[in-house]
FIVODO-672972 format. One line per field, with one value per residue (C-alpha): residue in one letter; residue number from 1; x, y, z. Coordinates in pm, whole numbers, plus 32768, in hexadecimal, padded with zeros to 4 digits. Each point is the difference from the previous one (the first is absolute). Layout:
aa = A|... .
i = NUM|... .
u = X|... .
v = Y|... .
w = Z|... .
END
This chain:
aa = M|K|K|K|L|L|C|I|G|I|N|F|P|H|T|K|K|T|W|L|I|M|K|I|T|V|L|L|I|V|L|S|V|F|S|S|T|A|S|V|Y|S|Q|S|T|R|L|T|L|K|M|R|N|T|R|I|A|D|V|F|D|A|I|E|Q|Q|S|E|F|Y|F|F|Y|N|R|D|N|F|D|D|N|K|I|V|D|V|D|F|K|G|K|K|I|E|T|V|L|D|E|L|F|R|G|E|P|V|T|Y|E|I|V|D|R|N|I|L|I|K|A|K|Q|N|Y|P|D|V|L|Q|Q|Q|T|Q|K|S|I|Q|G|K|V|T|D|Q|Q|D|E|G|L|P|G|V|S|V|F|V|K|G|T|T|T|G|T|V|T|N|I|D|G|S|F|T|L|V|L|P|A|K|A|E|I|L|V|F|S|F|I|G|M|R|S|Q|E|I|I|I|G|D|Q|T|N|F|D|I|K|M|E|E|E|A|I|G|I|D|E|V|I|A|I|G|Y|G|T|I|K|K|S|D|L|T|G|S|V|T|S|V|K|A|E|D|L|E|G|T|G|V|Q|S|I|D|Q|A|L|A|G|R|A|A|G|V|V|V|T|Q|T|S|G|M|P|G|A|T|A|S|I|R|I|R|G|T|T|S|L|Q|G|G|N|E|P|L|Y|V|I|D|G|F|P|I|Y|S|G|S|G|Y|G|N|T|G|G|S|E|K|I|S|T|M|A|T|I|N|P|N|D|I|E|S|I|E|I|L|K|D|A|S|A|T|S|I|Y|G|A|R|A|A|N|G|V|V|L|I|T|T|K|S|G|K|L|G|K|D|Q|I|S|F|E|S|Y|Y|G|I|Q|Q|V|T|K|H|I|E|V|M|N|A|L|E|Y|A|E|L|V|N|E|A|Y|T|N|D|G|G|S|P|F|Y|D|D|A|K|M|A|E|I|R|Q|N|P|E|G|T|N|W|Q|D|E|V|F|G|T|A|P|T|Q|N|Y|Q|L|N|F|S|G|G|D|K|K|T|R|Y|A|I|S|G|N|V|L|D|Q|D|G|I|I|K|G|G|N|F|K|R|Y|S|G|R|M|N|L|E|R|K|L|M|D|N|V|K|V|G|S|N|M|T|I|T|R|T|L|N|D|A|V|P|A|S|S|H|T|G|V|V|N|A|A|L|K|F|N|P|I|M|S|I|Y|E|D|E|E|L|G|T|Y|N|L|V|N|A|P|G|K .
i = 1|2|3|4|5|6|7|8|9|10|11|12|13|14|15|16|17|18|19|20|21|22|23|24|25|26|27|28|29|30|31|32|33|34|35|36|37|38|39|40|41|42|43|44|45|46|47|48|49|50|51|52|53|54|55|56|57|58|59|60|61|62|63|64|65|66|67|68|69|70|71|72|73|74|75|76|77|78|79|80|81|82|83|84|85|86|87|88|89|90|91|92|93|94|95|96|97|98|99|100|101|102|103|104|105|106|107|108|109|110|111|112|113|114|115|116|117|118|119|120|121|122|123|124|125|126|127|128|129|130|131|132|133|134|135|136|137|138|139|140|141|142|143|144|145|146|147|148|149|150|151|152|153|154|155|156|157|158|159|160|161|162|163|164|165|166|167|168|169|170|171|172|173|174|175|176|177|178|179|180|181|182|183|184|185|186|187|188|189|190|191|192|193|194|195|196|197|198|199|200|201|202|203|204|205|206|207|208|209|210|211|212|213|214|215|216|217|218|219|220|221|222|223|224|225|226|227|228|229|230|231|232|233|234|235|236|237|238|239|240|241|242|243|244|245|246|247|248|249|250|251|252|253|254|255|256|257|258|259|260|261|262|263|264|265|266|267|268|269|270|271|272|273|274|275|276|277|278|279|280|281|282|283|284|285|286|287|288|289|290|291|292|293|294|295|296|297|298|299|300|301|302|303|304|305|306|307|308|309|310|311|312|313|314|315|316|317|318|319|320|321|322|323|324|325|326|327|328|329|330|331|332|333|334|335|336|337|338|339|340|341|342|343|344|345|346|347|348|349|350|351|352|353|354|355|356|357|358|359|360|361|362|363|364|365|366|367|368|369|370|371|372|373|374|375|376|377|378|379|380|381|382|383|384|385|386|387|388|389|390|391|392|393|394|395|396|397|398|399|400|401|402|403|404|405|406|407|408|409|410|411|412|413|414|415|416|417|418|419|420|421|422|423|424|425|426|427|428|429|430|431|432|433|434|435|436|437|438|439|440|441|442|443|444|445|446|447|448|449|450|451|452|453|454|455|456|457|458|459|460|461|462|463|464|465|466|467|468|469|470|471|472|473|474|475|476|477|478|479|480|481|482|483|484|485|486|487|488|489|490|491|492|493|494|495|496|497|498|499|500|501|502|503|504|505|506|507|508|509|510|511|512|513|514|515|516|517|518|519|520|521|522|523|524|525|526|527|528|529|530|531|532 .
u = 92DA|8037|8181|7FF6|7F34|811A|8122|7F2E|7FCD|816B|80B4|7EF6|80DF|7F8F|7F32|7FB3|7F66|7F1B|7F94|7F95|7F29|7F5A|7FA4|7F5C|7F62|7F44|7F85|7F83|7F25|7F70|7FAC|7F60|7F37|7F8D|7F9B|7F4B|7F27|7FCD|7F85|7F08|7F85|7FCE|7F40|7F3C|7F89|7EB0|7F7C|7EA4|7FDD|7F00|8039|7F8B|80A7|8124|8175|80ED|8080|7EBB|8024|8147|7F80|7EC5|8129|80C3|7EB2|7F91|8176|816D|807A|8094|8020|8163|802A|8076|7EFC|810B|7FB9|7E9A|7ED5|7F3F|7EBE|7F99|7E95|7F9B|7EF9|803E|7F0D|808D|7F94|8117|80D6|81A8|80BE|80C6|7E8A|7FCD|815A|8002|7EBD|803D|8158|7F53|8097|80DF|816A|8048|801A|7FF9|80F9|7F7F|8104|7FA9|7EA7|80A2|7F61|8101|7F69|8128|800E|7FFB|814D|801E|7F30|8035|7FC5|7EA2|7FAD|806C|7F46|7EAD|8018|8062|7F2B|7FF8|7EE9|7FD7|7F06|7F8D|7FCB|7F12|7F53|7E9A|7FF3|80B1|8178|8108|80C7|819A|809A|7EF9|809F|7F80|808D|7FAD|7F4E|80EB|814B|80F0|7FB8|7F75|8014|7F92|7F12|8091|7FB8|7EBC|7FC8|8058|80AB|807D|8069|805C|7F81|80AD|7F6F|7EC8|7FCA|7E67|7FBF|8079|8012|7FEE|8072|8000|800C|7EC1|7F51|7F23|80EB|7F7C|802F|7FCA|7FE1|80D5|7F4D|803D|8012|8133|7F94|7F6E|7F32|8015|7F62|8073|7F42|8029|8015|7FED|80FF|7F42|7FFA|807D|812B|8062|7FE7|802A|8106|8024|80FD|7FE2|7F63|8074|7FB3|7F36|80B9|8136|7F4E|80A6|7F19|7E91|7F24|7E89|7F64|7E7B|7F9B|7F26|7EFB|7FC7|7FAC|7EF1|7E9F|8050|7F1C|80D7|8090|815A|813B|8043|7EAD|8029|8122|7F4B|8024|80D8|815D|8081|80AE|7F57|7ED5|7EED|7F2C|7EB7|7FCF|7ECE|7EED|8027|8005|815C|8070|816F|805D|8100|810F|8126|80FA|809F|7F55|8028|815E|7FDC|7F40|7FF0|804A|7F61|7FCC|7FA1|80C7|80A7|7F21|80AC|7F4D|80A7|8125|7F9F|7FF5|7ED3|7FDA|7E9C|8021|7E8A|7F4E|7F55|7EE2|7F1A|7ED9|7FB4|8092|8130|7FCA|80CA|7FCE|8105|8137|7FD6|7E78|8063|80D4|7EF7|803E|7F96|812F|80ED|80DF|80AB|8060|8137|801E|8166|7FDC|8177|8114|80A6|7F17|808C|8137|7F2E|7F17|808B|7F61|7EB8|7FE0|801B|7EBA|8012|7FBD|7EEF|8065|7EF7|800A|7EFB|7F98|80B2|7FD9|8013|80A6|7ED0|7EC1|7F59|7EEC|7EE8|7F4E|7EFD|7FC9|7ED1|7F44|7F07|7FC8|7F32|80BA|7EFC|8068|7FC2|7F92|7FA5|8075|7EE0|7F8F|7EC1|7EAB|7F63|7F09|811D|80C7|7EF6|7FC4|818B|7FFF|7ECE|8065|8173|7F59|7F2D|8131|808F|7EE2|7F52|7EBF|7FE8|8096|7ED4|7EA3|7EED|7F88|8162|802A|7EA2|8077|8165|7F2F|7F37|8162|80BB|8114|805F|810B|8110|8115|80E0|7F08|8001|8185|8041|7F71|803F|8114|8042|8168|804A|8113|806B|8105|809E|814D|80EC|8133|80EB|8163|80EC|8174|8058|7EC5|7F31|7EF6|7EEC|7ECE|7F03|7ED6|7F48|7EC0|7F89|7EB7|8015|7ED1|8056|7F12|801B|7EED|80AB|8153|8082|812C|803A|8132|807B|8132|80B2|8158|80EE|815E|80AC|8147|80C0|814A|80E5|8146|803E|8075|7F38|7EAC|7F1C|7EB5|7F1E|7F0A|7ED7|7EF5|7EC1|7F18|7EEC|7F2D|7EC5|7FCD|7EEA|8083|7F54|806D|802A|80C3|7FE0|8001|7F53|7F68|7E9E|7FF8|8060|7ED7|7F32|8013|7FCF|7F16|7E96|7F2A|7EC6|8061|7F84|80BF|7FA0|7FD1|7EFF|7FD8|7F63|8120|80C7|80CE|80CC|7FCA|8167|7FCC|800C|7F6A|7F0B|7EC6|8017 .
v = 7A9E|7EFB|8051|8165|8033|7F11|80D4|8143|7F25|7FAA|8144|80E8|80F4|7FEE|7EC8|7FE2|814A|7F8C|7EF5|80B4|810E|7EC1|7F83|8128|805B|7E6E|8046|8165|7F3B|7EFA|8112|80B6|7EBE|7FBD|8145|8022|7EED|804C|813C|7F55|7EF1|811E|80EB|7ED2|7F8B|8097|7FD0|800B|8020|8056|7FB6|80A7|800A|7F29|7FC1|8087|7E89|7F9B|811D|7F5E|7EA8|8057|80AC|7EDB|7F4B|80A2|8024|7F74|80E9|7FC5|80F8|7FEA|8104|8020|8006|80FA|811F|7F9C|7FD1|7EBD|8020|8153|800E|8087|8020|7FAD|802E|7FE5|7F87|7FB0|80CB|7FEA|7F75|8133|80B6|7F06|8013|8176|803D|7EC5|80B0|816D|80B7|7EC7|8029|7EEA|7FCB|7EE5|7FB3|7F1F|7ED7|7F08|7F99|8046|80F8|80B8|80D4|80DB|810F|8160|80CF|8082|7ED2|8024|8161|7FD9|7ECD|80D5|810B|7F2C|7F04|80ED|8139|80FE|803E|80DB|8033|804D|7F5E|808A|7F85|800A|8184|8047|8033|7F8F|7EBB|7FED|7EFB|7F01|7ED4|7FFD|7EDF|7F2E|7EB8|7EB8|80E2|80AC|8188|8105|8128|80CD|80FE|8150|8104|806A|7E8F|8033|7F11|7FC0|7EA9|7F57|7EC7|7ED4|7F2B|7F4F|80B6|7FC4|803B|80FF|7FB6|811B|7FC8|80A6|7F96|801D|8019|7F1E|7F6B|8075|7F35|80E7|7F8E|80F3|7FBE|8162|80EC|80EF|80BC|7F56|8097|7EDA|8048|7F1D|7F49|7FD8|7EA4|7F93|7EE8|7E96|7F68|7EB5|80A6|80E9|7FBD|80DF|7F79|80FD|80D8|802A|7F17|7EF4|7F0B|7EBD|7F33|8063|7FD7|7ED7|8052|7F86|8133|7FE3|8162|802E|80DF|814D|7F68|7ED6|80ED|8096|7FDB|7F13|80DA|7FC3|80FF|7FB4|7FB3|7EC3|7F65|8031|7F3B|7E8E|7F33|80DF|7FA8|7EAE|7FB3|80FA|7FA6|80EE|7FB6|80E7|8008|80A9|8076|814B|8103|809E|7EE1|7F94|7E96|7F4D|7FAB|7EF0|7FEC|7EB0|7FCA|8036|805F|8056|7F63|8142|810C|80C9|7F2A|8126|806B|8169|80EA|80FC|8136|80B0|7FAA|805B|7EC0|7FD0|7EDC|7F9E|7F0B|7F83|814E|8120|804F|7F6A|7F14|7F7A|7EBD|7F65|80C0|8125|80D6|800F|8105|7FA9|8051|8173|7FED|7FF7|7EC8|80CF|808B|7F09|7FCF|7EE2|7EED|7F33|7F1A|7F99|7E93|7F84|8080|80E0|8107|8018|8089|8120|807D|7F32|7F1B|808D|7F6C|7E86|7FD6|8076|8146|8078|8120|80D2|810D|8126|8079|8120|80F2|7F91|80D2|807F|80CF|802A|7F0A|801E|7E7C|7FDB|7E93|7F6D|7ED2|7FAE|7E77|7F69|7EF4|7EDC|7ED7|7EED|7EF2|8005|7EE4|7F24|803A|7F6F|80E0|806F|7ED7|7EE2|80C6|7FF1|7E9C|7FAA|80C8|7F75|7E7E|8088|8042|7EFB|7F05|8099|7F85|817F|80A4|808D|8147|8069|7FA4|7FCD|8175|805E|7EF0|8063|8138|7FB5|7F0B|8140|80A8|7EAE|80A2|8141|80B5|7FA6|80AD|7FFC|80A3|8130|8011|7FD8|80F7|8080|80EB|80F1|8062|80ED|80D0|8143|803F|8148|8016|8126|7F8D|8076|807A|807F|7FF0|80BB|7FD3|7EC9|7FF4|7F28|8084|7EF8|8032|7EE6|7FBA|7EA7|7FC5|7E96|7F50|7EC9|7EB2|801A|8131|8131|7FB5|80F9|8083|813A|809E|816B|7FF9|80C0|800B|80B7|7F5F|812D|8004|80EC|7FFD|8112|7F8D|7EBC|7F4D|80B8|7FBA|8066|7F7B|7FE1|7EE3|80A2|7F2E|806B|7F09|8021|7EAE|7FBD|7EBA|7F8F|7EC1|7EC6|7EEA|7ECE|7F3A|7E63|800A|8132|80B5|8012|7EFB|7EFD|80B8|7FB0|7EAB|7FDE|80FD|7F41|7FFC|803E|814D|8139|80E4|814F|7FD5|811D|807C|811E|8078|7F45|7F66|7EA8|7ED5|7F8F|7EF4|7EC3|7ECB|7F13|8070|8136 .
w = 5BB9|8131|7FBE|7FEA|8122|80AD|7F6A|809D|814F|7FFB|7F9D|809E|80E9|8183|8020|8145|8004|7EF1|8081|8148|7F30|7F5D|8164|804E|7ECE|7FF7|8164|7FAF|7EF1|80E0|8119|7EE7|7FA2|8155|804F|7EBB|806D|8135|7F7F|7EF6|80FF|80ED|7F1C|7F80|814D|8091|816B|8086|817A|80DF|816B|8139|8170|7F75|8063|7F32|7FF4|7F70|7EFB|7F76|801D|7F0F|7F18|7FD3|7FCF|7ED9|7F63|7FF7|80E2|816D|8127|80C2|8134|8154|80E2|8122|7ED3|7F8D|80C2|7F86|80C8|7F97|7FA6|7ECE|7F03|7E9E|7EC2|7EA7|7E9D|7EF8|80AB|7F8E|812A|8014|8040|8114|809B|8012|808D|8113|806F|7FEC|8150|807D|8035|7EF4|7E9D|7F09|7ED6|7EDA|7FD3|7EED|80B0|8152|80D6|80E8|8103|80B8|80CA|7F5C|805B|8159|8042|8187|802C|7F4C|80C4|8143|7FB9|7F99|8115|812B|8087|810E|80EF|8123|8102|814A|814E|8115|815A|8028|8051|7EA6|8082|7F75|8085|800B|7FE5|7F56|7F3F|7E98|7F1E|7ED9|807A|7FD3|7FA4|80F6|7F32|80EC|80BE|8122|8020|8049|8123|7F55|7FA1|7E8D|7F36|7EB2|7F6A|7EB4|7FC0|7F68|7EC2|806B|8139|8052|8170|80FD|8190|80D1|8183|8157|8159|809B|7EBE|7F2D|7ECB|7E9C|7EDB|7ED7|7E87|7EFF|7EC7|7F19|813D|8027|8136|8157|810F|8121|815F|8126|8105|815B|805B|8158|8096|800E|815F|7F72|7F6F|811E|8172|8130|80FA|8106|7F9E|7E7F|7ED9|7F47|7F00|807D|7F09|80E1|8134|80F1|8126|8037|7F85|7FD4|7F24|801D|7EF5|8021|7F0E|8112|8115|7EF4|807D|8126|80EC|8110|8123|8066|7F2E|80B3|7FB3|7E5E|8040|8069|7EE8|7F21|8056|802B|815B|80B2|80E1|805B|80E3|8059|816A|8039|7F0C|809F|7F0A|7FFD|80DD|7FF2|7F36|8069|7EE8|8006|7EE8|800D|8110|8198|8075|8179|8106|80D6|7F1F|7EEE|7EDB|7F17|7ED7|7FE4|7F20|7F6B|7F0F|7EEC|80BF|8161|80E0|80E7|80CE|7FFC|8166|8044|7FC8|8123|808E|80F1|7F9C|8165|7F6F|7F41|7ED3|7F93|7EDE|7EDD|7FE3|7E89|7FF5|8016|7EA3|7EC8|7F28|7EE8|8036|7FD0|7EA5|8052|8135|8012|811C|8069|8099|8033|8124|7EFA|8066|8142|7F70|7F6C|8157|80FB|8119|7FBC|7EB0|808F|7F8D|7EC8|7F64|7F4A|7F1C|7FA3|7EC8|7FCD|7EDC|7F3B|7F14|7E8F|7EFB|7F0B|7FEF|8153|806A|80D2|809B|80C3|8088|80E5|80AD|807A|80AD|8125|80D1|80BE|80C2|7F13|8102|8161|8117|803F|816D|80BD|7FED|8128|802B|7FBD|8110|8100|7FC5|803C|8129|809F|7F8F|80AE|813B|802D|7FD3|8106|80F3|7FE0|7F54|7ED4|7FEC|7F30|8052|7F48|7FF2|7F97|7EDB|7F90|7FCB|7F56|7F15|7F74|7FBF|7F98|7F62|811C|7FD5|7EF1|8082|7ECB|7F4B|8104|7FE2|7EAE|7EAA|7EC7|7FDC|7ECA|7FA7|7F2C|7FA3|7F4F|7F3F|7F3A|7F71|7F3F|7F5C|7ECE|7FC4|7F12|7FC8|8146|80F7|8040|80DC|80AD|80EF|807B|80C0|80BA|80F6|8082|80C2|806C|80D4|80CE|7FD8|8165|8052|80B2|7F2D|7F2B|7F41|7F68|7F5F|7F39|7F77|7F20|7F53|7F41|7F50|7F32|7F4A|7F8B|7EFF|806F|7F09|7F53|811F|811E|8033|8145|8091|8115|8043|80E9|8086|8110|8093|8110|805D|80C9|8095|8096|80A0|806F|80DD|7F2C|8081|801F|8189|805E|7EDE|7F70|7F00|8124|80EE|7ECF|7FF8|8171|8049|8077|7ED4|80F5|8077|7F2B|7FC0|80CD|818F|7FB8|7EB2|805A|806F|7F2E|8130|7F59|80BD|80A7|80B7|7F37|8101|7FA6|8087|7FC1 .
END
């Protein structure tokens, strides 16, 4: 037998070809056995799973723990963080896998006890269709008009587009896009969650430039971080509710390096302003005021009160109309405004219309002013005793005799001239504003009435003012505008200087004197002499 086989093996023709056929046959038999084993094992394996809101990777782990199967896959082709719900009881592995991969761009293959997860045919095209989607939308302003040139991009990527002339846009989103960002100059940026939306209607809101970020420097604006000169800014909010009648008074205590001294308590009186100290011994030291681009030198004020006090030029401007104040303190200001700016420059910008709906606002306040403390002086009896003592020490007779002293003792206080000079002074202010604008026209109209009495009786300051700021956009690069103001001031001034004013006189007047020489006729007592 063996010998026969050996003979056949030796004498069989085409020996090499025969051995190749035998090897292939043996390999096929082995694969068939393994395949049958795997098929039998998969048929005999039953799985029971119940998991909620679970990552698919955790489902794989649960299957591996219940069976002897192991999963193999490439995370570039398959997202194993997907959240799924499974509920199987005694199901075959194929049934479980078919359910898990339903609608996914992958398939599986069971080899022995290994589960291979692989991409379906034409997987890149399928994946791209599932992970990318096209969106569209329109961006409008507050008047529901389309905004061209608005930037639309996916946050954290460089994928984006801009709106066309009517504000519309289309964009193909990359994989895992979550947030859209809409931005436009002068508008508040918006971040919108994409979610399942494919159509977006976005309304942009105007955003005012912050004073902290942009500074007016006389011939334009500049970022504060890029500014090398010294500039102090005062916001419009800082001026609200201050109850001041003049812009120069409003700067007191609000600007570093700027010293504001109130020269008088007279309503509307000018204030002394020094920016970084006094620069001239004989010349003026007041700064240059520039209102909406027009230089105004306040100087020492105007008017004649019978004393040294003057009415402030800035008192003719309503502080409620101010949008912002910038103070240029360095010598570099002279390069813009020349020698007039040697003492600094106060740049004042008035309020203008804002893009949006028309707005009407009314503001008013009422206040009372009083002297907080009087200077202590002698009363009538103390004064009479002092005068008599002075006359006696000088070798003469007492100025006030016994009869007069008895009369004075009946009213020892006499006349308190400070009470007669000072009084309660009401202040009232009324402000009416109209503002609004669209892409072409913006306007701001205001009217103001101020009525302030002075704490010195007889003093009063009234101001009637109106302002209109109008701007019209003719073309993309052409704008025309007008800033107009009209003011009327009425001032009843009382001499109140330190040497010749009524305050000084009230401290020195004889308290024994009566107010009227003839009370019935109403004639005042004008002689200030002991014994009168």
